[in-house]
C-alpha positions in Angstrom: 0.0 0.0 0.0 1.2 3.5 -0.8 0.2 6.6 1.1 0.8 10.1 -0.1 0.3 13.4 1.9 0.6 16.8 0.3 1.5 20.0 2.2 0.3 22.4 -0.6 -2.5 21.4 -3.0 -1.0 22.7 -6.3 -1.9 21.8 -9.9 -5.6 21.9 -9.1 -5.6 18.6 -7.1 -8.7 18.0 -5.0 -7.3 16.3 -1.9 -4.3 16.5 0.4 -4.2 12.8 1.2 -4.2 9.7 -1.1 -3.6 6.0 -0.8 -3.6 3.1 -3.2 -1.8 0.0 -4.5 1.8 0.0 -5.7 3.7 -2.5 -7.9 7.4 -3.1 -7.4 8.9 -2.9 -10.9 12.6 -2.9 -9.7 13.3 -4.4 -6.2 17.0 -3.8 -6.4 16.6 -0.1 -6.8 13.3 0.3 -5.0 11.1 1.5 -7.8 7.4 1.2 -7.3 4.7 2.0 -9.9 1.5 3.6 -8.7 -1.5 5.3 -10.4 -2.0 9.1 -10.4 -5.0 8.8 -8.2 -2.4 7.8 -5.5 0.5 10.1 -6.4 -0.8 12.9 -8.6 2.1 15.3 -8.1 5.8 15.4 -7.1 5.3 17.6 -4.0 4.5 15.4 -1.0 5.5 12.7 1.4 5.3 9.1 0.4 5.0 6.1 2.8 5.1 2.5 1.5 3.6 -0.3 3.6 4.9 -3.7 2.6 2.9 -6.9 3.4 1.0 -4.9 6.1 4.1 -5.2 8.3 6.9 -2.8 7.3 6.7 0.9 6.6 9.4 2.7 4.6 9.5 6.3 3.4 9.9 7.0 -0.4 10.3 9.8 -2.8 8.6 10.7 -6.0 10.9 10.3 -9.0 8.6 10.3 -12.0 5.1 11.6 -12.8 3.9 10.9 -16.3 2.4 14.1 -17.7 -0.2 12.2 -19.9 -0.6 8.6 -18.8 -2.1 7.6 -15.4 1.0 6.4 -13.5 3.8 7.7 -11.4 7.0 6.1 -10.0 8.2 6.4 -6.4 11.5 5.0 -5.0 12.3 3.7 -1.5 15.8 2.7 -0.2 16.0 -1.1 -0.2 18.6 -0.9 2.6 16.0 0.3 5.0 14.1 -3.0 4.7 16.9 -5.1 6.1 16.3 -8.8 5.8 12.8 -8.2 4.3 14.4 -6.9 1.1 15.4 -10.4 0.1 11.7 -11.4 0.0 10.7 -8.7 -2.4 10.9 -9.4 -6.2 10.3 -7.3 -9.3 7.3 -8.0 -11.5 7.9 -9.4 -14.9 6.1 -7.6 -17.7 4.5 -9.9 -20.4 5.4 -9.5 -24.0 2.0 -10.5 -25.4 -0.9 -8.0 -24.8 -4.2 -9.0 -23.5 -6.8 -9.4 -26.3 -10.6 -9.1 -26.1 -12.1 -12.4 -25.1 -9.0 -13.7 -23.2 -9.0 -14.7 -19.6 -6.5 -13.4 -17.1 -5.9 -14.0 -13.4 -6.4 -11.0 -11.3 -4.4 -10.4 -8.1 -5.4 -7.3 -6.1 -5.4 -5.7 -2.7 -8.4 -4.7 -0.7 -8.6 -1.6 1.4 -8.1 -3.7 4.6 -4.8 -5.3 3.3 -6.4 -8.5 2.1 -5.2 -10.2 -1.1 -8.0 -10.9 -3.5 -7.8 -13.2 -6.6 -10.2 -14.2 -9.4 -10.3 -15.0 -13.0 -11.6 -12.2 -15.4 -12.4 -12.0 -19.1 -11.5 -9.0 -21.2 -14.7 -7.6 -22.6 -13.3 -4.7 -24.6 -10.4 -2.4 -25.3 -11.7 1.1 -25.6 -10.6 4.8 -25.5 -10.9 6.5 -22.1 -12.8 9.7 -22.5 -13.1 12.0 -19.4 -14.7 15.4 -19.1 -12.5 18.5 -18.3 -12.1 19.1 -14.6 -13.0 22.3 -12.8 -10.7 23.6 -11.5 -8.3 22.2 -14.2 -6.2 19.3 -13.0 -4.6 16.2 -14.5 -6.8 13.8 -16.4 -5.9 10.8 -18.3 -6.4 11.0 -22.1 -5.2 9.8 -25.5 -5.2 6.2 -24.2 -7.0 2.9 -24.6 -7.9 0.9 -21.5 -9.2 -2.6 -20.8 -12.6 -3.5 -19.5 -13.3 -6.8 -17.7 -16.5 -8.7 -17.1 -16.1 -8.8 -13.3 -13.6 -7.6 -10.8 -13.9 -7.9 -7.0 -13.7 -4.6 -5.1 -10.1 -3.6 -4.4 -7.7 -0.6 -4.5 -5.9 -1.9 -7.4 -3.9 -4.9 -8.7 -2.4 -6.7 -11.6 -3.5 -9.2 -14.3 -1.1 -12.1 -14.9 -0.7 -14.8 -17.6 -0.1 -18.5 -17.1 3.6 -18.0 -16.3 3.1 -15.2 -13.8 4.0 -12.3 -16.0 1.9 -9.1 -15.7 0.1 -8.1 -18.9 -2.1 -5.4 -17.5 -2.5 -3.2 -14.4 -5.7 -2.4 -12.6 -5.5 1.3 -11.8 -7.7 4.0 -10.4 -8.6 6.9 -12.8 -9.9 10.1 -11.3 -12.8 11.8 -12.9 -15.4 14.4 -12.1 -19.2 14.7 -12.6 -21.9 17.0 -11.2 -21.7 15.2 -7.9 -18.0 15.9 -7.5 -14.7 13.9 -7.5 -15.0 10.2 -8.2 -12.8 7.3 -9.4 -13.1 4.5 -11.9 -10.9 1.4 -12.3 -9.7 0.3 -15.7 -6.9 -1.9 -17.0 -3.8 -0.3 -18.3 -1.9 -2.4 -20.8 1.8 -2.9 -19.8 2.9 -1.6 -23.2 2.1 1.8 -21.9 4.5 1.6 -18.9 7.2 -0.7 -20.5 9.3 2.1 -22.0 9.6 3.9 -18.7 10.2 0.7 -16.7 12.9 -0.3 -19.1 14.7 3.1 -18.5 14.4 2.7 -14.8 15.8 -0.8 -14.9 18.8 0.6 -16.8 19.3 3.1 -13.9 18.0 6.0 -15.9 15.2 8.1 -14.6 13.5 10.0 -17.5 13.4 13.8 -16.9 10.8 14.5 -19.6 8.4 12.9 -21.9 8.0 13.8 -25.6 4.4 14.1 -26.8 2.2 15.6 -29.5 0.5 18.3 -27.3 -3.0 17.7 -28.6 -6.2 16.1 -27.3 -7.4 13.5 -29.8 -10.9 12.2 -30.6 -12.1 9.7 -33.1 -14.6 9.7 -36.0 -16.2 6.7 -37.5 -15.0 6.0 -41.1 -18.5 6.3 -42.4 -18.8 9.8 -40.9 -15.4 10.8 -42.2 -16.4 9.6 -45.7 -19.8 11.2 -45.9 -19.2 14.6 -44.3 -15.5 15.2 -43.6 -14.0 14.6 -47.0 -11.9 11.5 -46.4 -11.1 9.8 -49.7 -11.9 6.1 -50.5 -8.1 5.4 -50.8 -7.6 6.5 -47.2 -10.6 4.6 -46.0 -9.0 1.4 -47.3 -5.6 2.3 -45.8 -7.1 2.9 -42.4 -9.3 -0.3 -42.5 -6.2 -2.4 -43.3 -4.3 -1.3 -40.2 -6.5 -3.1 -37.6 -9.3 -5.6 -38.0 -11.3 -4.3 -35.1 -10.8 -0.5 -35.6 -12.9 1.4 -38.1 -12.0 4.9 -37.0 -9.9 8.0 -37.9 -8.2 10.2 -35.3 -9.0 13.9 -35.2 -7.7 17.0 -33.3 -10.0 18.1 -30.5 -7.8 20.8 -29.0 -4.1 21.7 -28.8 -2.3 22.9 -25.7 -1.9 26.7 -25.6 1.5 28.1 -26.2 2.7 25.2 -28.3 3.6 25.0 -32.0 0.7 22.6 -32.5 -1.8 25.3 -31.3 -0.6 27.6 -34.1 -0.6 25.1 -36.9 -3.2 22.4 -36.2 -6.9 23.1 -36.0 -9.8 21.6 -34.1 -11.5 19.2 -36.4 -8.5 18.2 -38.4 -8.4 14.6 -39.3 -5.0 13.1 -38.5 -4.0 10.5 -41.0 -0.2 10.0 -40.7 2.9 11.2 -38.9 6.2 11.1 -40.8 4.6 8.7 -43.3 3.3 6.3 -40.7 -0.5 5.8 -40.8 -2.0 6.4 -37.4 -5.3 4.9 -36.3 -4.9 4.5 -32.5 -3.5 6.7 -29.8 -0.6 4.3 -29.4 0.3 4.8 -33.1 0.7 8.6 -32.5 2.8 8.0 -29.4 5.2 5.7 -31.3 5.4 8.1 -34.3 6.5 11.1 -32.2 8.7 9.3 -29.7 12.2 10.8 -29.6 11.5 13.4 -32.2 11.5 17.2 -31.8 9.6 17.8 -35.1 7.2 15.7 -37.2 5.3 16.1 -40.4 1.6 15.4 -40.0 -0.8 14.6 -42.8 -4.2 16.0 -42.1 -7.5 16.5 -43.8 -8.8 20.1 -43.3 -11.8 21.5 -45.1 -12.0 18.3 -47.1 -8.4 18.8 -48.4 -5.3 16.8 -47.6 -2.3 18.8 -46.5 1.1 18.3 -44.8 1.8 20.3 -41.6 5.1 20.2 -39.9 4.9 20.7 -36.1 7.2 20.7 -33.2 6.6 18.2 -30.4 6.6 19.2 -26.8 8.9 18.0 -24.0 6.9 17.8 -20.8 8.6 17.6 -17.4 8.4 14.2 -15.7 8.2 16.0 -12.3 5.6 18.6 -13.1 5.5 21.9 -11.1 8.9 22.6 -9.4 8.2 26.0 -8.0 5.3 27.4 -5.9 4.8 30.8 -4.2 2.3 31.4 -1.5 1.4 35.0 -1.2 -1.5 36.5 0.9 -3.2 33.1 0.7 -2.9 32.6 -3.0 -1.1 29.5 -4.1 0.8 30.7 -7.2 2.7 28.7 -9.9 3.3 28.5 -13.6 0.3 27.1 -15.4 0.5 23.3 -15.4 -0.2 21.2 -18.5 -3.9 20.7 -17.7 -4.4 24.4 -17.8 -2.6 24.8 -21.1 -4.6 21.8 -22.5 -7.8 24.0 -22.3 -6.4 26.0 -25.2 -6.0 29.4 -23.6 -3.1 31.4 -22.0 -3.5 35.2 -21.8 -1.3 37.3 -24.1 -0.6 39.7 -21.2 1.5 37.0 -19.7 0.6 33.5 -18.6 3.4 32.6 -16.2 1.7 33.6 -12.9 -1.2 31.3 -12.3 -3.2 30.9 -9.1 -4.2 27.3 -8.6 -5.7 27.6 -5.1 -6.6 30.0 -2.3 -6.6 29.6 1.5 -9.6 30.2 3.8 -9.2 33.1 6.2 -6.4 34.7 4.1 -6.4 38.2 2.6 -7.1 36.6 -0.8 -10.3 35.0 0.7 -11.3 38.2 2.4 -11.0 40.4 -0.8 -12.7 37.9 -3.1 -9.7 36.4 -5.1 -10.2 32.8 -6.1 -8.3 30.1 -8.0 -8.0 29.7 -11.8 -6.9 33.2 -12.5 -3.7 34.7 -13.9 -2.1 37.6 -12.1 -0.9 39.8 -15.0 -0.3 43.1 -13.1 0.5 44.2 -9.6 0.1 47.9 -9.0 0.4 48.5 -12.7 3.6 46.6 -13.2 3.4 43.6 -15.6 4.1 40.2 -14.0 4.8 37.8 -16.8 6.9 35.4 -14.8 7.1 34.2 -11.2 10.4 36.2 -10.8 8.6 39.3 -12.0 5.8 38.7 -9.4 8.3 38.2 -6.5 10.2 41.3 -7.4 7.1 43.4 -7.2 5.5 41.9 -4.1 8.8 42.0 -2.1 8.6 45.8 -2.3 5.3 45.8 -0.5 5.0 46.5 3.2 2.7 44.9 5.8 -0.9 46.2 5.7 -0.3 47.9 2.3 -3.1 48.1 -0.3 -2.3 46.4 -3.6 -4.1 46.6 -7.0 -4.2 43.3 -8.9 -5.2 42.9 -12.5 -6.3 39.3 -13.2 -7.6 37.3 -16.1 -9.8 34.3 -15.4 -9.6 31.0 -17.2 -12.6 31.9 -19.2 -10.7 35.0 -20.6 -12.4 37.7 -18.5 -10.2 40.5 -17.0 -11.0 41.8 -13.5 -9.2 44.2 -11.1 -9.1 43.5 -7.3 -7.7 45.5 -4.4 -6.1 43.6 -1.5 -4.5 44.6 1.7 -1.5 42.5 2.7 -1.1 40.8 6.1 2.4 39.5 6.3 2.2 38.8 10.0 -0.1 35.9 9.6 0.3 35.3 5.8 4.0 35.8 4.9 5.3 35.3 1.4 6.9 31.8 1.2 8.3 29.9 -1.7 8.9 26.2 -2.4 11.5 25.2 -4.9 12.5 21.7 -6.0 16.2 21.1 -5.8 17.1 17.7 -7.1 14.8 15.2 -5.3 14.2 17.6 -2.4 12.1 20.7 -1.8 13.4 23.8 -0.3 11.2 26.1 1.8 12.1 29.9 1.7 10.3 32.6 3.6 10.8 36.0 1.9 11.4 39.1 4.1 8.9 42.0 4.4 9.8 45.3 3.0 10.6 47.9 5.6 
């Protein structure tokens, strides 16, 4: 079992405490894979409980910016003799197919091991609505559905020789009733590239992606109304027996090259000459490349568009400022994925506010950009710090903000540095440094 406690709720996350199942992917180095509904960000304290008998601290070393898993690492030396009883899972080469049976081994919330046989009923794209406030959501991925799974906090599916061919992970989502979770099977092909790097003693610092949310159209719809030619219909049909679809662009992340060159509604046919039908095809086509040539259908015409890919940090937000009760950071990827960052400067984003603070008293809330302080532009976190460090205690401040729905608004706030000092958290290596900034005389 993995427990995760968070001192500051950044990146729009909705809780300060999480727990879930972990899978040891490298026992010699202490790497454990968890879902992002257990470890959603890098800022926090990790505690691993092994076999309900031993607790060891761990650190977050990898948070996938797109797919629903993170990696934490414990020191095997702290386990003593117990370390010799812990092994690494073996990842199966053959993927699970629809109709196949797999053995499920999971963990209940009261530490009981549960097992059963389950049948794969379908492999389908995971589609989740946008969160409010914006936070990480899994996307551009196909997940496995099973006929029946006993209630648990997660587990693995194994083949006849004991190799893991899928992970049963918790995916966070949101509806009108609030935050919820759903469990789905994640094929090991998604995690294998990262696990291979870890086993080679290399921790990836970033992940290369095409920064766009994808959707699918049926081939019949693409033929009749979107201008897809018969020749391309045949090419797409020949790729997979069970997929009669074409990928399309739903939305590109703001501030990226894709946002300038690709348009919502474009049909995505190929990348660097490789036909793409599924999300995994796109991931393979852009892997390790800084620029790719896409073939799209726009306004019923085929055209080639060269776009730069994006390198997203595998540790997420690495700097946070808390000022007058506002939790301020650079906009995280979930914010950029909504397709808007203000031209006035999008580097100072408020992801949360604190009850009882000056921000609360004067009506400031989350999901806003602070673009000016007393008339001075604040395009970056350094700009913002430079301006607010000149402010004295109980001094009135004029703030120009732009909300996530593009509306500007001006607030006036009176500082209270006695109870709400300006503090900063910076990640340095694997550790976080806490800095309290002085008040102007």
